[in-house]
ROGUZA-718044 format. One line per 5 residues: number of its first residue (from 1); for each residue x negated, y, z of C-alpha. Coordinates in nm, 3 decimals. Example, Ala and Ser with C-alpha at 12.3 -4.5 7.8 and 13.67 -1.06 7.14 Angstrom:
1> -1.230,-0.450,0.780  -1.367,-0.106,0.714 .
//
This chain:
1> -12.554,15.635,8.927  -12.771,15.925,8.801  -12.801,16.221,9.037  -12.556,16.495,8.944  -12.350,16.268,8.717 .
6> -11.974,16.239,8.731  -12.009,15.868,8.809  -12.219,15.950,9.117  -11.961,16.205,9.234  -11.683,15.949,9.190 .
11> -11.881,15.680,9.370  -12.031,15.875,9.660  -11.812,16.182,9.710  -11.459,16.071,9.630  -11.498,15.696,9.667 .
16> -11.243,15.590,9.408  -11.172,15.608,9.034  -10.840,15.760,8.926  -10.690,15.565,8.637  -10.369,15.625,8.443 .
21> -10.214,15.296,8.335  -9.889,15.168,8.186  -9.714,14.953,8.446  -9.410,14.837,8.251  -9.559,14.729,7.918 .
26> -9.675,14.369,7.940  -9.919,14.231,7.844  -10.109,14.563,7.854  -9.999,14.661,8.203  -9.740,14.534,8.447 .
31> -9.676,14.505,8.818  -9.669,14.153,8.957  -9.400,14.196,9.220  -9.489,13.867,9.390  -9.847,13.974,9.460 .
36> -9.788,14.352,9.441  -10.091,14.371,9.214  -10.122,14.533,8.872  -10.207,14.294,8.589  -10.266,14.302,8.215 .
41> -10.528,14.359,7.948  -10.563,14.734,8.001  -10.572,14.683,8.378  -10.861,14.441,8.332  -11.048,14.694,8.120 .
46> -10.999,14.960,8.389  -11.124,14.725,8.660  -11.437,14.654,8.456  -11.521,15.027,8.448  -11.459,15.058,8.823 .
51> -11.676,14.752,8.891  -11.960,14.913,8.697  -11.941,15.214,8.930  -11.868,15.050,9.266  -11.977,14.689,9.222 .
56> -11.765,14.379,9.166  -11.644,14.329,9.525  -11.299,14.458,9.628  -11.267,14.659,9.308  -10.906,14.758,9.372 .
61> -11.012,14.932,9.693  -11.195,15.179,9.469  -10.922,15.244,9.210  -10.626,15.474,9.241  -10.385,15.363,8.970 .
66> -10.121,15.604,8.844  -9.829,15.488,8.633  -9.795,15.687,8.311  -9.558,15.707,8.017  -9.663,15.764,7.658 .
71> -9.536,16.121,7.646  -9.722,16.243,7.958  -10.066,16.098,7.898  -10.240,16.408,7.760  -10.082,16.632,8.024 .
76> -10.227,16.418,8.303  -10.574,16.452,8.157  -10.544,16.826,8.097  -10.433,16.879,8.457  -10.723,16.667,8.588 .
81> -10.488,16.426,8.765  -10.682,16.119,8.645  -11.041,16.044,8.550  -10.935,15.826,8.259  -10.640,15.672,8.085 .
86> -10.643,15.305,7.989  -10.291,15.308,7.855  -10.256,15.168,7.500  -10.365,15.508,7.368  -10.447,15.524,6.998 .
91> -10.748,15.731,6.895  -10.645,16.002,6.648  -10.809,16.319,6.516  -10.535,16.532,6.668  -10.576,16.377,7.012 .
96> -10.953,16.421,6.994  -10.890,16.795,7.008  -10.724,16.749,7.346  -10.921,16.471,7.518  -11.243,16.272,7.496 .
101> -11.227,15.910,7.379  -11.444,15.609,7.436  -11.530,15.376,7.154  -11.255,15.137,7.044  -11.177,14.863,7.294 .
106> -10.892,14.701,7.098  -10.783,14.718,6.734  -10.405,14.720,6.749  -10.174,14.735,6.446  -9.824,14.866,6.391 .
111> -9.543,14.610,6.381  -9.163,14.591,6.358  -8.937,14.407,6.603  -8.582,14.308,6.505  -8.308,14.070,6.618 .
116> -8.363,13.730,6.461  -8.023,13.702,6.293  -7.993,14.067,6.187  -8.118,14.003,5.834  -8.375,14.283,5.831 .
121> -8.701,14.191,5.659  -8.873,14.528,5.643  -8.860,14.899,5.704  -8.684,14.955,5.370  -8.382,14.762,5.498 .
126> -8.347,15.011,5.782  -8.295,15.328,5.577  -8.050,15.551,5.762  -8.037,15.315,6.059  -8.161,15.391,6.413 .
131> -8.511,15.265,6.484  -8.663,15.311,6.829  -9.015,15.389,6.944  -9.172,15.556,7.247  -9.178,15.936,7.264 .
136> -9.518,16.090,7.195  -9.652,15.777,7.027  -9.838,15.760,6.698  -9.560,15.529,6.576  -9.306,15.809,6.610 .
141> -9.533,16.045,6.415  -9.583,15.793,6.135  -9.212,15.717,6.111  -9.133,16.088,6.093  -9.356,16.117,5.784 .
146> -9.178,15.844,5.589  -9.020,15.967,5.265  -8.644,15.947,5.233  -8.448,15.730,5.248  -8.601,15.649,5.585 .
151> -8.485,15.509,5.919  -8.339,15.744,6.177  -8.601,15.772,6.450  -8.484,15.736,6.810  -8.735,15.783,7.093 .
156> -8.738,15.666,7.451  -8.986,15.756,7.725  -9.092,15.392,7.756  -9.115,15.114,7.498  -8.926,14.890,7.743 .
161> -8.628,15.125,7.711  -8.629,15.057,7.337  -8.568,14.689,7.407  -8.267,14.776,7.622  -8.137,14.996,7.339 .
166> -8.182,14.710,7.091  -8.003,14.465,7.320  -7.712,14.707,7.361  -7.687,14.761,6.985  -7.784,15.127,7.004 .
171> -8.077,15.072,6.764  -8.149,14.815,6.495  -8.525,14.777,6.533  -8.831,14.882,6.733  -9.159,15.006,6.586 .
176> -9.471,14.983,6.798  -9.814,14.833,6.848  -9.855,14.458,6.814  -9.949,14.423,7.182  -9.639,14.600,7.307 .
181> -9.398,14.429,7.069  -9.540,14.087,7.158  -9.458,14.169,7.519  -9.102,14.270,7.428  -9.048,13.957,7.218 .
186> -9.161,13.743,7.512  -8.883,13.900,7.719  -8.610,13.837,7.459  -8.615,13.507,7.267  -8.357,13.640,7.020 .
191> -8.601,13.889,6.873  -8.889,13.846,6.631  -9.192,14.054,6.535  -9.244,14.114,6.163  -9.594,14.139,6.019 .
196> -9.758,14.418,5.818  -9.569,14.322,5.502  -9.256,14.464,5.666  -9.386,14.817,5.609  -9.472,14.778,5.242 .
201> -9.796,14.841,5.059  -9.747,15.219,5.037  -9.713,15.257,5.415  -10.002,15.022,5.488  -10.239,15.201,5.249 .
206> -10.517,15.405,5.401  -10.505,15.226,5.734  -10.171,15.372,5.838  -10.091,15.054,6.032  -10.413,15.076,6.234 .
211> -10.379,15.167,6.602  -10.729,15.163,6.757  -10.712,15.189,7.136  -10.962,15.401,7.329  -11.009,15.501,7.691 .
216> -10.916,15.869,7.714  -11.102,16.109,7.943  -11.051,16.480,8.013  -11.238,16.767,7.854  -11.351,16.949,8.166 .
221> -11.568,17.228,8.024  -11.880,17.054,8.154  -12.001,16.923,7.819  -12.304,16.740,7.959  -12.091,16.578,8.228 .
226> -11.824,16.479,7.976  -12.085,16.334,7.741  -12.247,16.137,8.021  -11.917,15.993,8.140  -11.815,15.889,7.788 .
231> -12.154,15.729,7.728  -12.127,15.540,8.056  -11.778,15.408,7.971  -11.897,15.308,7.623  -12.183,15.117,7.782 .
236> -11.937,14.929,8.003  -11.719,14.842,7.705  -12.013,14.715,7.508  -12.129,14.504,7.800  -11.792,14.334,7.855 .
241> -11.767,14.262,7.482  -12.109,14.094,7.492  -12.079,13.903,7.820  -11.745,13.737,7.748  -11.528,13.947,7.982 .
246> -11.337,14.102,7.692  -11.265,13.762,7.539  -11.144,13.624,7.873  -10.906,13.917,7.913  -10.781,13.873,7.558 .
251> -10.721,13.500,7.600  -10.538,13.554,7.928  -10.315,13.844,7.831  -10.295,13.900,7.455  -10.346,13.567,7.281 .
256> -10.029,13.399,7.417  -9.812,13.664,7.252  -10.019,13.750,6.945  -10.105,13.382,6.878  -10.430,13.460,6.701 .
261> -10.790,13.448,6.825  -10.927,13.776,6.952  -11.243,13.942,6.829  -11.394,14.231,7.020  -11.457,14.544,6.811 .
266> -11.831,14.533,6.867  -11.902,14.733,6.552  -11.741,15.035,6.722  -11.884,14.973,7.066  -12.215,15.158,7.031 .
271> -12.266,15.417,7.303  -12.245,15.777,7.195 .
//
């Protein structure tokens, strides 16, 4: 680690990396209560960054994981409670004003989850009906901009709470990223995830279904330090996309639910 860099301070002064992670959103992040170990795609990405700082042995001894919800992510970074968030966080222009982002580590897309026998085929069928998504998510912002007649947006602090609301009949559908909805569908065999056609051509135009995930890091006021840390993280992401680590994580955690081969977003993985 370069002398004076944030990575060196983390490695030699503090001795551990502080990472915000979702712990109740499989397959991105979940707690395995049999092993008492965090698992998931985002958890694997976080461990790869820690391994690049501390070495591959006993990586979890050098990570302090902190469970986060969608609505509190930016606040944790602004208060310097974590060094980074690997928490299904979509890169947006608005968020870039608040935090620093790595390059894209996963290209997610917006999807719609409904009960199989409900008869809903798209967002147009849900006009005036309650549709759930997580508070503070880009999905909630996009739904709020839909022209009338539009669904009635209901938010919960966690996407898992939306599934409970759907099962209780409090909402008729859930809107969220493909990764998260695949995890919900795996928990309830009576639900199904609808593809991009469910939103219609007008909604899909201009990339409005795109949800590119990035690792978020705080803006500390030390521009050189922030730049160096982002460049380091980007280098780690590029390396795991080239050496097969990314593909192994995808095949283990995302492919079973998404049912399509994964392709790392190498075009966006250049260090900056």
